[in-house]
C-alpha positions in Angstrom: 10.1 6.5 -29.5 12.7 5.1 -27.1 11.4 3.3 -24.1 10.7 5.5 -21.1 13.1 3.7 -18.7 15.8 3.7 -21.3 15.4 7.5 -21.6 15.5 7.9 -17.8 18.6 5.7 -17.5 20.3 7.8 -20.2 19.3 11.1 -18.6 17.0 12.2 -21.4 14.0 14.5 -20.6 10.6 12.9 -20.0 7.1 14.4 -19.8 4.8 14.5 -16.8 2.0 12.7 -18.6 4.2 9.8 -19.7 5.6 9.5 -16.1 2.0 9.4 -14.8 0.7 7.0 -17.4 3.5 4.6 -17.1 3.8 4.4 -13.3 0.1 4.4 -12.6 -0.6 1.7 -15.2 2.2 -0.5 -13.8 0.8 -0.2 -10.2 -2.7 -0.9 -11.3 -1.6 -4.0 -13.3 0.5 -5.2 -10.4 -2.7 -5.0 -8.2 -1.0 -4.6 -4.8 1.2 -2.1 -2.9 5.0 -2.7 -3.0 5.8 -3.6 0.6 9.0 -5.0 2.1 9.2 -7.9 4.5 8.1 -5.7 7.4 5.0 -4.3 5.5 6.6 -0.9 4.8 6.2 0.6 1.3 9.3 0.1 -0.8 10.7 0.9 -4.2 11.3 -2.8 -4.6 8.9 -4.9 -2.5 8.5 -8.6 -2.0 7.4 -10.8 -4.9 8.9 -8.4 -7.5 6.5 -5.6 -6.7 7.5 -1.9 -7.2 5.9 1.3 -6.0 4.9 4.1 -8.3 8.3 5.7 -8.2 10.0 2.3 -8.1 8.6 1.5 -11.6 10.5 4.6 -12.8 13.8 3.5 -11.5 15.5 1.4 -14.1 17.0 -1.8 -12.6 20.5 -0.6 -13.7 20.1 2.5 -11.5 18.4 1.0 -8.5 20.4 0.5 -5.3 19.0 -0.9 -2.0 20.4 2.3 -0.3 17.5 4.2 -2.1 15.0 2.5 0.3 13.8 4.7 3.1 14.3 7.9 1.1 11.2 9.5 -0.5 11.2 10.6 -4.1 12.1 14.2 -3.3 15.0 13.2 -1.1 16.3 10.9 -3.9 16.0 13.6 -6.6 17.1 16.7 -4.8 18.5 15.8 -1.4 20.3 12.5 -1.4 24.1 12.6 -1.1 25.4 11.2 -4.4 27.8 8.9 -2.6 24.9 7.3 -0.7 22.8 6.7 -3.7 24.8 5.6 -6.7 23.6 6.6 -10.2 21.2 9.2 -8.9 22.5 11.7 -11.4 20.6 10.1 -14.3 17.4 10.2 -12.2 18.1 13.8 -11.4 18.5 14.9 -14.9 15.4 13.1 -16.2 13.0 13.4 -13.3 14.1 16.4 -11.2 11.6 18.7 -12.9 8.7 16.4 -11.8 9.5 16.2 -8.0 6.0 17.4 -7.0 4.2 14.9 -9.3 6.4 12.1 -8.0 5.9 13.0 -4.4 2.1 13.1 -4.9 2.1 9.8 -6.7 4.3 8.2 -4.0 1.8 9.5 -1.4 -1.1 8.1 -3.4 0.6 4.6 -3.3 2.1 4.7 0.2 -0.6 6.4 2.3 -3.6 4.0 1.7 -4.7 0.7 3.1 -3.8 -2.5 1.3 -7.4 -3.4 1.6 -9.2 -2.6 -1.7 -5.8 -1.2 -2.9 -6.6 -0.8 -6.6 -9.9 1.1 -6.3 -8.4 3.3 -3.6 -5.2 3.9 -5.6 -7.2 4.7 -8.8 -9.2 7.3 -6.9 -6.1 8.9 -5.4 -4.2 8.8 -8.8 -7.1 10.5 -10.4 -6.9 13.3 -7.8 -3.1 13.6 -8.5 -3.9 13.9 -12.3 -6.3 16.7 -11.6 -3.8 18.5 -9.3 -1.2 18.4 -12.0 -3.3 19.1 -15.1 -2.9 15.6 -16.4 -5.3 13.2 -18.1 -6.5 10.2 -16.1 -7.1 7.2 -18.4 -7.6 4.4 -16.0 
């Protein structure tokens, strides 16, 4: 099987469970929220951190202009000229906007204190909401 990020970069379809497993495992392993220099959640944070959706954006597709746009805006509302390479993300992830928004909220809308246990709990709720298996 081809790497998930390679398939996203090439615009190939991906499944909800693999999106969930990949992004949640990456954030748990990272152990902290992805925050910018001002303490705001970011796709690419300080010290090489990434948010849940940020882990799904291949480096070749990432542009700083993506920051400040939520997952839904990037996938269905961002002007193509403002966010380069968004078409590959659109074709691979557009069918999973609700899952991505919920995962992004699970990452962004919690305190950095005890981040991993709180994130696990919220990710488990997201899994239940979307009929996915929680393995963490």
